[in-house]
Residue frames relative to the residue before (quaternion, step in Angstrom):
aa qw qx qy qz dx dy dz
M 1.0000 0.0000 0.0000 0.0000 0.00 0.00 0.00
K 0.4039 -0.7087 0.5255 0.2417 3.58 -0.86 0.95
K 0.5851 -0.5777 0.4357 0.3662 3.54 -1.23 0.47
L 0.5218 -0.5722 0.5219 0.3577 3.52 -1.24 0.51
Q 0.2496 -0.7879 0.5507 0.1171 3.56 -0.90 0.95
V 0.0846 -0.7969 0.5969 0.0390 3.56 -1.09 0.76
V 0.2860 -0.6920 0.6375 0.1812 3.49 -1.36 0.52
S 0.2169 -0.7967 0.5577 0.0841 3.57 -0.89 0.98
L 0.1160 -0.7852 0.6071 0.0386 3.57 -0.72 1.12
F 0.8095 0.1146 -0.1355 0.5596 3.60 -1.05 0.79
A 0.0678 0.8878 -0.4536 0.0372 3.54 1.06 0.89
G 0.2060 -0.7800 0.5631 0.1794 3.61 1.01 -0.68
A 0.7916 -0.2594 0.2112 0.5113 3.57 -1.04 -0.75
G 0.5871 -0.6399 0.3432 0.3577 3.59 1.21 -0.28
G 0.2542 0.7814 -0.5334 0.2008 3.61 1.04 0.61
L 0.6632 0.4840 -0.2917 0.4907 3.56 0.94 -0.89
D 0.6416 0.5371 -0.3117 0.4502 3.57 0.98 -0.88
L 0.6797 0.4901 -0.2981 0.4571 3.57 0.89 -0.94
G 0.6239 0.5356 -0.3425 0.4546 3.59 1.02 -0.72
F 0.6748 0.4702 -0.2918 0.4882 3.57 0.96 -0.84
E 0.6157 0.5380 -0.3450 0.4610 3.58 1.04 -0.70
K 0.6611 0.5038 -0.3014 0.4671 3.59 0.96 -0.86
A 0.6582 0.4976 -0.2997 0.4789 3.59 1.18 -0.57
G 0.6349 -0.5717 0.3186 0.4105 3.59 1.27 -0.05
F 0.4953 0.6377 -0.4400 0.3928 3.58 1.26 0.26
L 0.3466 -0.6973 0.5834 0.2307 3.54 -1.27 0.43
I 0.2780 -0.7350 0.5943 0.1713 3.58 -0.73 1.07
K 0.1974 -0.8379 0.5030 0.0769 3.57 -0.32 1.26
W 0.7933 -0.0289 0.1085 0.5984 3.60 1.00 -0.85
A 0.0373 -0.8050 0.5921 0.0037 3.57 -1.04 0.73
N 0.1982 -0.7638 0.6043 0.1101 3.53 -1.27 0.52
E 0.1599 0.7600 -0.6184 0.1204 3.55 -0.95 0.95
Y 0.3192 -0.8051 0.4856 0.1184 3.54 -0.70 1.19
D 0.6377 0.5623 -0.3245 0.4146 3.62 1.13 -0.58
P 0.3641 -0.7743 0.4697 0.2176 3.64 -0.43 1.14
T 0.6028 0.5676 -0.3744 0.4175 3.62 1.14 -0.43
I 0.6712 0.4909 -0.2851 0.4767 3.59 1.28 -0.24
W 0.5210 0.7025 -0.4026 0.2699 3.59 1.09 -0.65
E 0.6743 0.5034 -0.3153 0.4388 3.60 0.82 -0.93
T 0.6447 0.5222 -0.3195 0.4578 3.57 0.98 -0.83
F 0.6753 0.4886 -0.3066 0.4597 3.58 0.84 -0.95
K 0.6819 0.4942 -0.2985 0.4491 3.60 0.82 -0.94
Y 0.6371 0.5333 -0.3316 0.4469 3.59 1.03 -0.74
N 0.7681 0.3848 -0.1933 0.4739 3.57 0.90 -0.92
F 0.7592 0.2161 -0.1474 0.5959 3.60 1.27 -0.33
P 0.0288 -0.8746 0.4837 0.0165 3.58 0.70 1.08
R 0.6978 0.4748 -0.2760 0.4598 3.61 1.13 -0.49
V 0.6033 0.5758 -0.3508 0.4259 3.59 1.27 -0.15
E 0.4044 -0.6843 0.5506 0.2550 3.57 -0.94 0.89
L 0.1305 -0.8090 0.5719 0.0376 3.59 -0.67 1.13
D 0.2063 -0.7570 0.6136 0.0893 3.54 -0.65 1.19
Q 0.2145 -0.8366 0.4992 0.0698 3.58 -0.65 1.12
R 0.4712 0.6793 -0.4395 0.3512 3.59 1.22 0.29
S 0.5882 -0.4901 0.4842 0.4236 3.51 -1.35 0.19
I 0.5592 -0.6154 0.4337 0.3472 3.57 -1.01 0.78
L 0.5720 0.5978 -0.3711 0.4216 3.58 1.20 -0.50
D 0.7361 0.4099 -0.2104 0.4958 3.57 1.18 -0.60
V 0.5868 0.5736 -0.3679 0.4374 3.59 1.27 0.11
P 0.2579 -0.7633 0.5675 0.1696 3.62 -0.45 1.11
S 0.6062 -0.5791 0.3980 0.3725 3.57 -1.07 0.67
S 0.6147 0.5761 -0.3393 0.4186 3.57 1.12 -0.67
A 0.6402 0.5306 -0.3259 0.4500 3.61 1.21 -0.43
I 0.6367 0.5191 -0.3150 0.4753 3.58 1.29 -0.26
P 0.4565 -0.7091 0.4532 0.2888 3.62 -0.72 0.95
D 0.5727 -0.5425 0.4751 0.3898 3.56 -1.24 0.46
T 0.0153 -0.8251 0.5589 -0.0818 3.54 -0.96 0.86
D 0.5395 -0.6037 0.4756 0.3439 3.56 -1.29 0.32
G 0.8269 0.0266 0.0226 0.5612 3.56 1.05 -0.71
I 0.2196 -0.7303 0.6282 0.1541 3.53 -1.29 0.44
I 0.0403 -0.7946 0.6057 -0.0117 3.56 -0.86 1.00
G 0.3608 0.7468 -0.5208 0.2021 3.56 -1.16 0.47
G 0.2656 -0.7432 0.5931 0.1592 3.51 -1.29 0.51
P 0.3222 -0.7515 0.5402 0.1991 3.61 -0.25 1.20
P 0.6688 -0.5286 0.3253 0.4092 3.63 -1.04 0.75
C 0.2862 -0.8311 0.4673 0.0948 3.53 -0.77 1.12
Q 0.4580 0.7241 -0.4525 0.2474 3.62 1.17 -0.31
S 0.6691 0.5299 -0.3123 0.4171 3.58 0.99 -0.81
W 0.6763 0.4563 -0.2930 0.4987 3.60 1.25 -0.30
S 0.4957 0.7225 -0.4003 0.2685 3.56 1.24 -0.40
E 0.4688 -0.6674 0.5077 0.2777 3.54 -1.03 0.83
A 0.6553 0.5209 -0.3088 0.4515 3.58 1.17 -0.58
G 0.7030 0.4491 -0.2659 0.4832 3.58 1.18 -0.47
A 0.7890 -0.2954 0.2286 0.4878 3.53 -1.23 -0.56
G 0.2924 -0.8131 0.4661 0.1898 3.56 1.22 -0.43
R 0.2921 0.7912 -0.4951 0.2087 3.57 1.03 0.73
G 0.3223 -0.8079 0.4537 0.1939 3.55 1.30 -0.15
I 0.8543 -0.1172 0.1016 0.4961 3.54 -1.02 -0.90
N 0.6128 0.5621 -0.3505 0.4309 3.61 1.21 -0.34
D 0.5851 0.5363 -0.3616 0.4892 3.56 1.29 -0.21
K 0.5855 -0.6076 0.3951 0.3633 3.59 -1.02 0.74
R 0.6356 0.5125 -0.3342 0.4709 3.58 1.15 -0.55
G 0.6298 0.5225 -0.3322 0.4690 3.58 1.15 -0.56
K 0.6393 0.5668 -0.3274 0.4034 3.57 1.06 -0.73
V 0.5461 0.6098 -0.4192 0.3928 3.60 1.15 -0.32
F 0.4795 0.6398 -0.4481 0.3999 3.59 1.26 -0.21
W 0.6313 0.5236 -0.3374 0.4621 3.59 1.07 -0.71
E 0.6120 0.5404 -0.3551 0.4554 3.60 1.09 -0.61
Y 0.5972 0.5505 -0.3472 0.4688 3.56 1.08 -0.74
I 0.6884 0.4721 -0.2755 0.4768 3.58 0.89 -0.96
R 0.6048 0.5603 -0.3482 0.4462 3.59 1.06 -0.72
I 0.6792 0.4715 -0.2854 0.4848 3.57 0.91 -0.90
L 0.6207 0.5459 -0.3303 0.4557 3.56 1.02 -0.81
R 0.6674 0.5081 -0.2916 0.4597 3.56 0.91 -0.95
D 0.7097 0.4693 -0.2616 0.4556 3.58 0.95 -0.87
K 0.7476 0.4130 -0.2271 0.4679 3.60 0.94 -0.86
K 0.1366 -0.8485 0.4980 0.1155 3.61 1.16 -0.60
P 0.0969 0.8031 -0.5789 0.1024 3.62 0.60 1.07
L 0.6759 -0.4823 0.3591 0.4262 3.58 -1.28 0.15
F 0.8123 0.0018 0.0481 0.5813 3.59 1.01 -0.79
F 0.0943 -0.7608 0.6294 0.1271 3.51 -1.37 0.09
L 0.1338 -0.7391 0.6498 0.1164 3.52 -1.34 0.35
A 0.0095 -0.7733 0.6340 -0.0069 3.56 -0.95 0.93
E 0.1480 -0.7946 0.5874 0.0414 3.57 -0.98 0.92
N 0.1146 0.7939 -0.5923 0.0761 3.57 -1.06 0.74
V 0.6579 -0.5350 0.3704 0.3791 3.54 -1.32 0.22
S 0.6419 -0.5549 0.3756 0.3728 3.54 -1.23 0.50
G 0.5554 0.6522 -0.3776 0.3515 3.58 1.16 -0.55
M 0.5915 0.5874 -0.3818 0.3991 3.59 1.12 -0.48
L 0.6291 0.5245 -0.3398 0.4623 3.61 1.25 -0.24
H 0.4163 0.7115 -0.4718 0.3129 3.59 1.26 -0.03
Q 0.6405 -0.5787 0.3611 0.3528 3.52 -1.08 0.83
K 0.6477 0.5480 -0.3290 0.4148 3.60 0.99 -0.77
H 0.6964 0.4262 -0.2674 0.5117 3.59 1.26 -0.37
G 0.3164 0.8123 -0.4598 0.1694 3.59 1.28 0.07
K 0.6706 0.5027 -0.3045 0.4526 3.58 0.86 -0.92
A 0.6741 0.4854 -0.2923 0.4739 3.58 0.92 -0.91
F 0.6413 0.5325 -0.3267 0.4455 3.59 0.99 -0.85
N 0.6720 0.4846 -0.2984 0.4738 3.58 0.90 -0.88
S 0.6131 0.5430 -0.3423 0.4606 3.57 1.11 -0.64
I 0.6210 0.5351 -0.3322 0.4665 3.56 1.05 -0.77
L 0.6606 0.5005 -0.3106 0.4654 3.59 0.89 -0.90
E 0.6472 0.5171 -0.3195 0.4601 3.59 0.98 -0.82
Q 0.6846 0.4829 -0.2960 0.4589 3.57 0.94 -0.82
F 0.5813 0.5416 -0.3717 0.4802 3.58 1.12 -0.56
S 0.6667 0.4970 -0.2936 0.4715 3.57 0.96 -0.90
D 0.6630 0.5072 -0.2991 0.4624 3.57 0.93 -0.90
A 0.6329 0.5278 -0.3250 0.4639 3.58 1.16 -0.57
G 0.6213 -0.5916 0.3202 0.4019 3.58 1.30 -0.15
Y 0.6196 0.5821 -0.3245 0.4146 3.60 1.17 0.45
N 0.3452 -0.6517 0.6331 0.2353 3.51 -1.25 0.68
V 0.0936 -0.8461 0.5247 -0.0122 3.56 -0.47 1.22
K 0.0796 -0.7390 0.6662 0.0613 3.51 -1.15 0.80
Y 0.0121 -0.7846 0.6192 0.0271 3.58 -1.07 0.67
D 0.0069 0.7842 -0.6204 0.0095 3.54 -1.24 0.50
L 0.3664 -0.6705 0.5959 0.2472 3.52 -1.33 0.44
L 0.0174 -0.8403 0.5375 -0.0685 3.55 -0.44 1.25
N 0.3205 -0.6951 0.6088 0.2086 3.54 -1.23 0.65
V 0.4087 -0.7551 0.4541 0.2377 3.58 -0.47 1.19
N 0.5142 0.6637 -0.4136 0.3523 3.61 1.19 -0.38
Y 0.7018 0.4470 -0.2610 0.4894 3.59 1.19 -0.50
Y 0.6811 0.4123 -0.2813 0.5357 3.56 1.30 0.38
D 0.7075 -0.5009 0.2457 0.4337 3.54 0.82 1.15
V 0.5672 0.5468 -0.4057 0.4634 3.58 1.04 0.79
P 0.3259 -0.7888 0.4879 0.1829 3.65 -0.60 1.08
Q 0.5851 0.5603 -0.3368 0.4799 3.56 0.87 0.98
E 0.3430 -0.6804 0.5968 0.2515 3.55 -1.13 0.63
R 0.2255 0.7558 -0.5710 0.2280 3.55 -0.52 1.21
W 0.1565 -0.8093 0.5635 0.0556 3.57 -0.47 1.21
R 0.0567 0.8005 -0.5919 0.0751 3.55 -0.83 1.02
V 0.3797 -0.6836 0.5749 0.2409 3.54 -1.21 0.66
I 0.0899 -0.7938 0.6015 0.0105 3.56 -0.82 1.05
F 0.1224 -0.7512 0.6459 0.0594 3.53 -0.98 0.98
V 0.0201 0.7587 -0.6511 -0.0022 3.56 -1.00 0.84
G 0.0387 -0.8123 0.5818 -0.0123 3.54 -0.80 1.04
Y 0.1647 -0.7496 0.6333 0.0998 3.54 -1.11 0.82
R 0.5590 -0.6109 0.4366 0.3517 3.56 -0.98 0.82
K 0.5668 -0.6681 0.3650 0.3148 3.56 -0.80 1.04
D 0.6493 0.5340 -0.3415 0.4204 3.60 1.01 -0.67
L 0.5523 0.5969 -0.4012 0.4216 3.59 1.27 -0.17
G 0.3308 -0.7963 0.4559 0.2206 3.56 1.20 -0.48
I 0.6515 0.4811 -0.3249 0.4884 3.61 1.18 0.47
S 0.2176 -0.7473 0.6101 0.1483 3.56 -1.33 0.34
Y 0.5310 -0.6489 0.4534 0.3022 3.54 -1.13 0.69
Q 0.1323 -0.7502 0.6413 0.0921 3.54 -1.17 0.70
F 0.4154 -0.7360 0.4744 0.2464 3.58 -0.61 1.10
P 0.5443 -0.6381 0.4290 0.3353 3.61 -1.00 0.78
S 0.5669 -0.6071 0.4428 0.3375 3.55 -1.18 0.61
P 0.5103 -0.6521 0.4606 0.3196 3.61 -1.02 0.73
K 0.2955 -0.7365 0.5864 0.1622 3.53 -1.29 0.56
A 0.6833 -0.4346 0.3611 0.4624 3.56 -1.30 -0.02
P 0.4915 -0.6898 0.4408 0.2973 3.62 -0.89 0.86
L 0.3472 -0.7076 0.5787 0.2097 3.54 -1.26 0.56
N 0.2613 -0.7742 0.5584 0.1437 3.58 -1.27 0.32
L 0.7321 -0.4396 0.3007 0.4247 3.55 -1.32 0.08
R 0.5927 0.5604 -0.3737 0.4416 3.58 1.07 -0.62
D 0.6309 0.5408 -0.3265 0.4504 3.57 1.02 -0.80
A 0.7602 0.4473 -0.1978 0.4277 3.55 1.01 -0.86
I 0.8737 0.1230 0.0128 0.4705 3.58 0.65 -1.06
W 0.3159 0.7818 -0.4999 0.1978 3.62 1.18 0.14
D 0.7027 0.4927 -0.2771 0.4321 3.58 0.88 -0.93
L 0.6642 0.5039 -0.3023 0.4621 3.60 1.25 -0.24
K 0.4209 0.7873 -0.4101 0.1865 3.55 1.29 -0.26
D 0.7771 0.3726 -0.1910 0.4699 3.64 1.02 -0.63
S 0.7083 0.5040 -0.2511 0.4257 3.60 1.21 -0.04
A 0.4265 0.7081 -0.4694 0.3103 3.61 1.20 0.21
V 0.2173 -0.7783 0.5833 0.0828 3.56 -1.14 0.74
P 0.4316 -0.6822 0.5100 0.2971 3.63 -0.92 0.79
A 0.6030 -0.5855 0.4063 0.3585 3.56 -1.15 0.63
A 0.5630 -0.5608 0.4778 0.3745 3.54 -1.30 0.30
E 0.7462 -0.3811 0.2814 0.4677 3.58 -1.29 0.07
F 0.8224 0.1545 -0.1764 0.5184 3.57 -1.06 0.87
N 0.5173 -0.6734 0.3843 0.3623 3.56 1.25 0.59
R 0.3073 0.7097 -0.5497 0.3157 3.51 0.87 1.11
T 0.6082 -0.6058 0.3820 0.3422 3.56 -1.18 0.51
K 0.2659 -0.7086 0.6282 0.1806 3.53 -1.31 0.52
E 0.0035 0.8843 -0.4667 -0.0097 3.55 1.18 0.70
N 0.7451 0.4305 -0.2344 0.4522 3.60 0.83 -0.96
F 0.7113 0.4368 -0.2548 0.4883 3.60 1.26 -0.07
L 0.5422 0.6378 -0.3836 0.3898 3.58 1.27 0.22
K 0.3814 -0.7116 0.5444 0.2277 3.57 -0.91 0.94
V 0.7439 0.2209 -0.1314 0.6168 3.57 1.15 -0.69
P 0.4819 -0.6955 0.4363 0.3060 3.63 -0.59 1.05
N 0.8594 0.1161 -0.1270 0.4816 3.56 -1.02 0.98
H 0.4956 0.6666 -0.4326 0.3506 3.60 1.24 0.19
E 0.4410 0.6446 -0.4808 0.3984 3.56 0.61 1.23
Y 0.2197 -0.8101 0.5364 0.0880 3.55 -1.02 0.74
M 0.5566 -0.6139 0.4618 0.3163 3.52 -1.21 0.69
T 0.2011 -0.7641 0.6032 0.1089 3.53 -1.07 0.81
G 0.4689 0.6715 -0.4922 0.2948 3.56 -1.29 0.15
S 0.7122 -0.4816 0.3206 0.3975 3.51 -1.33 0.18
F 0.3841 -0.6927 0.5643 0.2327 3.52 -1.34 0.33
S 0.4580 -0.7152 0.4589 0.2610 3.58 -0.78 1.03
T 0.6340 -0.5171 0.4087 0.4045 3.55 -1.29 0.30
I 0.5954 0.5488 -0.3620 0.4618 3.59 1.13 -0.59
F 0.6495 0.5095 -0.3126 0.4700 3.57 0.93 -0.90
M 0.7246 0.4472 -0.2364 0.4681 3.57 0.93 -0.94
S 0.5196 0.6521 -0.4149 0.3642 3.61 1.23 0.04
R 0.7701 0.2383 -0.1236 0.5786 3.58 1.27 -0.35
N 0.5525 -0.5428 0.4866 0.4042 3.55 -1.24 0.27
R 0.1369 -0.8113 0.5664 0.0473 3.59 -0.85 0.93
V 0.5967 0.5715 -0.3498 0.4415 3.58 1.28 0.25
R 0.0770 -0.7465 0.6592 0.0465 3.53 -0.96 0.92
G 0.4752 -0.6917 0.4724 0.2692 3.57 -1.01 0.83
W 0.7232 -0.4554 0.3071 0.4187 3.55 -1.31 0.29
D 0.7560 0.3874 -0.2066 0.4854 3.58 0.97 -0.76
E 0.5961 0.5085 -0.3721 0.4976 3.56 1.24 0.51
P 0.5272 -0.5883 0.4799 0.3816 3.58 -1.19 0.30
S 0.5847 -0.5773 0.4335 0.3700 3.57 -1.18 0.49
Y 0.5241 -0.5235 0.5419 0.3969 3.49 -1.34 0.24
T 0.6855 -0.4689 0.3539 0.4300 3.58 -1.26 0.29
I 0.3649 -0.6964 0.5751 0.2259 3.55 -0.95 0.92
Q 0.1874 -0.8124 0.5479 0.0682 3.55 -0.53 1.21
A 0.6175 -0.5991 0.3900 0.3281 3.55 -1.32 0.29
G 0.6927 0.4229 -0.2897 0.5073 3.59 1.24 0.19
G 0.4965 -0.6950 0.4384 0.2798 3.55 -0.81 0.99
R 0.6460 0.5339 -0.3317 0.4332 3.57 1.03 -0.68
H 0.7074 0.3965 -0.2555 0.5264 3.57 1.27 -0.23
A 0.3423 0.7419 -0.5064 0.2758 3.58 1.22 0.34
P 0.5481 -0.6126 0.4438 0.3569 3.62 -1.02 0.68
I 0.5117 -0.6210 0.5007 0.3191 3.53 -1.28 0.47
H 0.5757 -0.6073 0.4294 0.3396 3.57 -1.09 0.78
P 0.5356 -0.6761 0.4059 0.3021 3.63 -0.95 0.82
Q 0.4576 0.6596 -0.4671 0.3706 3.62 1.21 0.09
A 0.6618 0.5165 -0.2981 0.4543 3.58 1.18 -0.56
P 0.4894 -0.6274 0.5019 0.3390 3.60 -1.15 0.50
K 0.6522 -0.5079 0.3799 0.4152 3.56 -1.23 0.47
M 0.5360 -0.6325 0.4612 0.3161 3.57 -1.09 0.75
L 0.4412 -0.7185 0.4848 0.2325 3.54 -1.08 0.78
F 0.4293 -0.6851 0.5340 0.2474 3.54 -1.06 0.86
V 0.1617 -0.7741 0.6065 0.0821 3.56 -0.93 0.97
E 0.7299 -0.2351 0.1963 0.6111 3.53 0.85 -1.07
Q 0.7478 -0.3668 0.2706 0.4827 3.58 -1.26 0.06
D 0.8568 0.0506 -0.0907 0.5051 3.56 -0.87 1.10
K 0.6976 0.3952 -0.3020 0.5157 3.57 1.08 0.64
R 0.0254 0.7664 -0.6398 0.0516 3.54 -0.81 1.11
I 0.1653 -0.7616 0.6120 0.1346 3.57 -1.29 0.28
F 0.5313 -0.5733 0.5020 0.3702 3.53 -1.31 0.29
V 0.5864 -0.5826 0.4216 0.3729 3.59 -1.09 0.66
P 0.4742 -0.6903 0.4600 0.2950 3.63 -0.66 1.04
G 0.7862 0.2783 -0.2414 0.4962 3.54 -0.94 0.98
K 0.7190 0.4023 -0.2336 0.5164 3.59 1.28 -0.28
E 0.2988 0.8210 -0.4608 0.1559 3.57 1.31 0.12
K 0.6393 0.5581 -0.3365 0.4082 3.61 1.00 -0.73
L 0.6147 0.5611 -0.3486 0.4311 3.59 1.20 -0.38
Y 0.6438 0.5526 -0.3139 0.4263 3.57 1.22 -0.43
R 0.2295 0.7415 -0.5972 0.2019 3.53 -0.01 1.30
R 0.5569 -0.5910 0.4632 0.3551 3.55 -1.23 0.48
L 0.5759 -0.5276 0.4752 0.4051 3.55 -1.23 0.38
S 0.4732 -0.6573 0.5018 0.3038 3.57 -1.06 0.71
I 0.6614 -0.4825 0.3749 0.4349 3.55 -1.27 0.21
R 0.6533 0.4947 -0.3256 0.4717 3.61 0.96 -0.75
E 0.6363 0.5092 -0.3396 0.4695 3.61 0.96 -0.73
C 0.6317 0.5053 -0.3299 0.4867 3.59 1.00 -0.76
A 0.6477 0.5131 -0.3167 0.4657 3.58 1.00 -0.80
R 0.6160 0.5256 -0.3405 0.4777 3.60 1.05 -0.71
V 0.6532 0.5037 -0.3106 0.4722 3.58 0.95 -0.88
Q 0.6827 0.4363 -0.2644 0.5230 3.58 1.17 -0.62
T 0.4478 -0.7504 0.3754 0.3088 3.57 1.45 0.20
F 0.3168 0.6862 -0.5667 0.3281 3.55 0.98 0.87
P 0.4425 -0.6690 0.5149 0.3026 3.62 -0.98 0.72
D 0.6127 -0.5665 0.3988 0.3803 3.59 -1.18 0.49
S 0.5885 0.5797 -0.3632 0.4309 3.59 1.22 -0.38
F 0.5990 0.5267 -0.3571 0.4860 3.59 1.28 -0.25
I 0.1290 -0.8357 0.5336 0.0145 3.56 -0.40 1.27
F 0.2539 -0.7569 0.5873 0.1328 3.55 -0.90 1.00
K 0.2196 -0.7960 0.5587 0.0773 3.57 -0.81 1.10
Y 0.2575 0.7472 -0.5709 0.2223 3.58 -0.73 1.07
K 0.3841 -0.6739 0.5715 0.2676 3.55 -1.34 0.25
G 0.7629 0.2400 -0.1376 0.5843 3.55 0.98 -0.88
L 0.5433 -0.6579 0.4102 0.3220 3.57 -0.92 0.91
A 0.5427 0.6252 -0.4097 0.3830 3.61 1.11 -0.52
D 0.6602 0.5006 -0.3090 0.4670 3.59 0.99 -0.79
G 0.6293 0.5376 -0.3345 0.4506 3.57 1.07 -0.68
Y 0.6628 0.4894 -0.2968 0.4827 3.56 0.91 -0.93
K 0.6335 0.5433 -0.3370 0.4357 3.59 0.98 -0.81
M 0.6658 0.5096 -0.3055 0.4513 3.58 0.88 -0.92
V 0.6799 0.4894 -0.2876 0.4641 3.54 0.90 -0.96
G 0.7131 0.4887 -0.2685 0.4249 3.57 0.82 -1.01
N 0.6851 0.4798 -0.2841 0.4687 3.58 1.09 -0.64
A 0.5624 0.6426 -0.3759 0.3599 3.58 1.23 -0.33
V 0.4582 -0.5951 0.5723 0.3292 3.53 -1.35 0.35
P 0.5001 -0.6514 0.4605 0.3368 3.64 -0.78 0.89
V 0.5425 -0.6767 0.3930 0.3054 3.57 -0.77 1.07
N 0.7013 0.4736 -0.2890 0.4477 3.59 0.81 -0.95
F 0.5971 0.5436 -0.3513 0.4738 3.57 1.15 -0.59
A 0.6483 0.5024 -0.3059 0.4834 3.58 0.95 -0.88
L 0.6298 0.5479 -0.3241 0.4451 3.56 1.01 -0.83
A 0.6559 0.5192 -0.3138 0.4492 3.60 0.90 -0.90
I 0.6641 0.4884 -0.2984 0.4811 3.58 0.96 -0.88
A 0.6816 0.5200 -0.2829 0.4300 3.56 0.91 -1.00
K 0.6294 0.5510 -0.3413 0.4288 3.60 0.98 -0.79
Q 0.6670 0.4883 -0.3074 0.4713 3.58 0.99 -0.79
I 0.6167 0.5303 -0.3429 0.4700 3.60 1.05 -0.73
K 0.6572 0.5133 -0.3112 0.4558 3.57 0.88 -0.93
K 0.6456 0.5241 -0.3202 0.4539 3.56 0.91 -0.91
D 0.6726 0.5080 -0.2992 0.4473 3.58 0.87 -0.95
I 0.7153 0.4649 -0.2652 0.4494 3.58 0.77 -1.03
V 0.6695 0.4974 -0.3081 0.4577 3.58 0.88 -0.90
C 0.6503 0.5065 -0.3232 0.4650 3.59 0.93 -0.85
L 0.6477 0.5255 -0.3176 0.4510 3.57 0.96 -0.80
L 0.7193 0.4671 -0.2646 0.4409 3.57 0.82 -1.00
K 0.5764 0.5787 -0.3814 0.4330 3.59 1.22 -0.25
V 0.7752 0.3322 -0.1783 0.5069 3.58 1.15 -0.56
D 0.7777 0.2567 -0.1486 0.5543 3.59 1.18 -0.39
S 0.3054 -0.7041 0.6046 0.2133 3.54 -1.21 0.52
V 0.0536 -0.8170 0.5737 -0.0236 3.53 -0.41 1.26
V 0.0502 0.8082 -0.5812 0.0807 3.57 -0.50 1.17
D 0.1967 0.7540 -0.6061 0.1590 3.55 -0.84 0.99
Q 0.8358 0.1005 -0.1001 0.5304 3.56 -0.94 0.87
G 0.7622 -0.3379 0.1969 0.5158 3.59 1.05 0.66
E 0.7817 -0.3524 0.2497 0.4499 3.55 -1.29 -0.38
L 0.5057 -0.6385 0.4878 0.3141 3.56 -1.05 0.76
I 0.5229 -0.6062 0.4934 0.3402 3.54 -1.20 0.56
L 0.7035 0.4147 -0.2431 0.5235 3.58 0.98 -0.89
V 0.0808 0.7992 -0.5879 0.0951 3.57 -0.62 1.15
């Protein structure tokens, strides 16, 4: 039996792709528009064809037939921390491009991932429209808001996951059961003594690192950063790994930040040297990327961005394993033919 094949949209560095690959899927084709990510993706997925155009410029005919489509359309426009313009923002509108491709290609299944902010009441009309369009495209859709910490990821990170199966398959997705949460000790304890500060202007020290990407951004901390405690202990899960290095969590070697007044914290006096940001490799560990996955960048900001925007690998793996089980079990007992010959034979 050939592997189930998937097409990856908005691939980023490839966290979702790697999770599906680990579950036994073949990544056949991917699309990513950000040039700061291309080298990383090509290095880690050398056999995957990478389309580098904006999704707006990719006709459905240019995308290979596939068993599944996976991807997380850009999430900034849905973010509760940002302007929150949702589908009215040009970045939010690419969700319609995802649906356009889904409608045209009609794969057996799809997976879409996004931030929890899209469930905010102010986006209700747009959210319901998305569900209707998924249905109109021919899919039975399930969605849920999940904390990745309960899916083998040592981090608190809430994400909305949509999984759709083509209606003629006659099945619906059931999300995997949660597991015991992991913590920072599980993820990065062995790296605690080998991190390296970035070079001047937060450029990489790539050729001087014993552990790839194990370097951290230096510089001042903003008043926004200092408004909250940013330290989690070894036996706690990490705070959410964000896409900006200046907002990276503080390493658990440091004591919790002290409360001064509303929206103001300080580092414990005399312990200031312990307060460093997690390195890019530590953030990648928290996102469950293996150390063999190398991030390519000149400035550390691009490294943190790639890691923070990724879907945690183990979370993707948990979702993908259930999809594979459902589809393979179905195809063993039924012959499902639509739009020509199935990819899986």
